[in-house]
Each structure stands twice: as C-alpha cells, then as structure tokens.
C-alpha positions in Angstrom: 24.0 8.5 2.4 25.4 10.5 5.2 22.9 11.8 7.7 22.8 15.3 6.0 22.3 13.8 2.3 19.0 11.9 4.0 17.9 14.7 5.9 18.4 17.2 2.2 16.3 14.4 0.4 13.8 14.1 2.7 13.6 18.1 2.6 13.3 18.4 -0.4 10.7 15.4 -1.2 8.3 17.1 1.8 8.4 20.1 -0.2 7.0 18.8 -3.5 4.1 16.7 -1.2 6.1 13.9 0.0 5.4 11.7 3.2 7.9 10.7 5.8 6.0 7.0 7.6 6.2 4.4 9.7 4.7 1.0 8.7 4.4 -1.1 11.1 4.8 -4.9 9.8 4.2 -8.7 11.1 5.3 -12.1 10.2 4.7 -15.4 11.0 6.2 -18.9 10.3 6.8 -22.0 11.5 10.8 -21.5 11.1 12.2 -18.8 12.9 14.9 -19.3 10.4 12.9 -17.9 7.5 11.8 -14.9 9.4 14.3 -12.1 9.5 15.1 -13.1 5.5 11.5 -12.9 4.9 11.1 -9.4 6.3 14.4 -8.4 4.8 13.8 -9.4 1.7 10.8 -7.6 2.3 12.3 -4.5 3.4 15.0 -4.1 1.3 13.6 -6.1 -2.2 10.0 -5.0 -2.5 9.1 -2.2 -0.2 12.4 -0.2 -1.4 11.8 -1.2 -5.2 8.2 0.2 -4.9 7.1 3.0 -7.1 6.5 6.3 -5.2 9.3 4.9 -2.3 12.7 7.1 -2.2 14.0 5.3 1.0 13.3 2.9 3.6 15.1 1.5 6.6 14.0 -0.7 9.3 14.9 -2.4 12.4 13.7 -5.5 12.6 13.2 -8.0 16.3 14.4 -11.0 16.8 11.7 -14.0 16.0 9.8 -15.0 19.0 8.1 -18.1 20.1 3.9 -18.4 20.1 2.1 -21.2 20.6 2.6 -23.1 17.4 4.9 -20.8 15.4 7.3 -17.6 15.4 6.9 -14.1 14.9 8.8 -11.3 14.4 8.1 -7.5 13.5 9.8 -4.6 11.8 9.3 -0.7 12.4 9.9 0.4 8.9 10.5 4.3 8.3 9.1 4.8 4.4 9.8 8.5 2.5 7.4 8.7 -0.3 7.5 10.9 -3.0 2.8 11.1 -2.4 0.1 10.4 -0.8 -1.1 8.3 -3.8 2.7 6.1 -3.1 1.5 5.7 0.2 -1.8 4.3 -0.6 0.0 1.8 -3.1 2.2 0.7 -1.1 -0.3 -0.1 2.2 -2.7 -2.0 -0.2 0.0 -4.4 -2.1 1.9 -4.8 1.6 -0.9 -4.5 3.8 1.5 -3.1 7.4 0.0 -3.5 10.6 0.0 0.5 11.2 0.7 3.5 9.5 1.8 6.4 10.7 2.6 9.7 9.0 5.5 11.8 10.7 5.7 14.3 8.3 4.3 17.1 6.9 2.7 17.2 11.0 0.5 19.7 9.9 -2.3 19.9 7.4 -1.5 18.4 3.6 -3.5 19.5 0.5 -4.7 17.3 -2.2 -5.7 18.3 -5.4 -8.9 17.2 -7.1 -7.4 14.8 -9.7 -5.3 13.5 -6.9 -8.5 12.3 -5.1 -10.4 11.4 -7.6 -7.2 8.8 -8.5 -6.9 7.9 -5.1 -10.9 6.9 -5.0 -10.6 5.1 -8.1 -7.8 3.0 -7.2 -9.8 2.4 -4.0 -12.7 1.0 -5.6 -10.1 -1.2 -8.1 -8.6 -2.9 -4.9 -11.6 -3.6 -3.2 -13.1 -5.0 -6.9 -10.2 -7.1 -7.5 -10.3 -8.1 -3.6 -14.1 -9.2 -4.5 -13.1 -11.0 -7.3 -10.9 -13.0 -5.5 -13.3 -13.9 -3.2 -15.5 -14.7 -5.5 -13.5 -17.0 -7.7 -12.9 -19.3 -4.9 -16.8 -19.7 -3.2 -18.9 -19.2 -6.1 -20.0 -21.9 -8.6 -18.6 -20.7 -12.3 -22.5 -19.8 -13.5 -22.7 -17.6 -10.5 -19.4 -16.2 -10.8 -19.6 -15.2 -14.9 -23.2 -13.5 -13.9 -21.5 -11.3 -10.9 -18.6 -11.0 -13.8 -21.4 -9.8 -16.3 -22.6 -7.5 -13.6 -19.3 -6.0 -12.8 -18.6 -5.2 -16.3 -22.0 -3.5 -17.3 -21.2 -1.3 -14.0 -17.7 -0.3 -15.3 -19.3 0.4 -18.9 -21.8 2.7 -17.2 -19.4 4.5 -15.0 -16.7 5.4 -18.1 -19.7 6.1 -19.8 -20.7 8.7 -16.9 -17.9 10.1 -16.6 -17.5 10.5 -20.5 -19.9 13.4 -19.9 -17.8 16.4 -19.6 -15.4 14.1 -17.6 -16.9 14.0 -13.5 -20.4 12.3 -12.2 -23.2 14.7 -11.8 
C-alpha cells in the first residue's frame, strides 16, 4: 500500500471507532539467530492475521547479548478496527507496552461493548487461573474448584437471564 492509501484506510477506520497504536514486544533466546525470525513471524503471520487487526508494521532491533541469552525488541504500529480487538490482541500476545496514538481525544464505548470487554477480561482471568490450578492442585482439589466455578457460571447465567442485566 502507498502512504496515501495507508492514510486513507487509517482515517476511515478511526472514523468507525478504530484505534492506531504502538505495541512494544520483547523476546529472549539462547540463540541470537532465532530471535529475528521469531519476531518477524509474530508480526507478519500472527499479529497481522489476528481478528480486528487492519494492518501492522514494525521495526525489529538487532539481538543483543545479555548474561546467559540474547534479547531483541520490536516496536509495531497496529491499526485496530475497535477497542475490543486491541484488548484481545493484548491478551493473546502480551506486549510489554501499548501506546494509543489515535484517537488523541476521547473515545466512546457503547454499554454493550463495555459488557463484552468485561466478560472477556473475566474469561481470560478464569482461563489463566485454571491453567495455574491444573499445575498446582491435586486432582481432587482441582475437581472441587472446577465444580465451584461451574456453579458460579450457572448462577451468573441465571442472574443475567433476568432482563439481561445484573441487579
């Protein structure tokens, strides 16, 4: 895409609720030669293809030697179609930091979008806790926690079933 095409896509996406960001990534490995291909794969094959990413491009630093391994970083400019997509990508790829470049004033979210974001954050938290619990607890203790979580989920669905909102 030419610079003017990128600017036009950016303008149109921002007008529909998009966000232009810079995302900061860091990677480490025992082999310096592994880092740039891994970071390139992250940007070109995984991040670019993530749902809600309109485009992305980045600059990858040369690997540098640390004590026992090598490290590289990348600054990636990403245009998202909406805030929801930014949240999902942030969870999926865990950048070191995120800087929102545009819009540079207020950003309005619909109540339904906020509800979806909060639900997603809750689910990611539950998935992470589940991942940790599987590796720490004995099977019978894990089964008890899982049963409690399922009961909470059922109660939450019942509460939300009443007029679609929590009282």
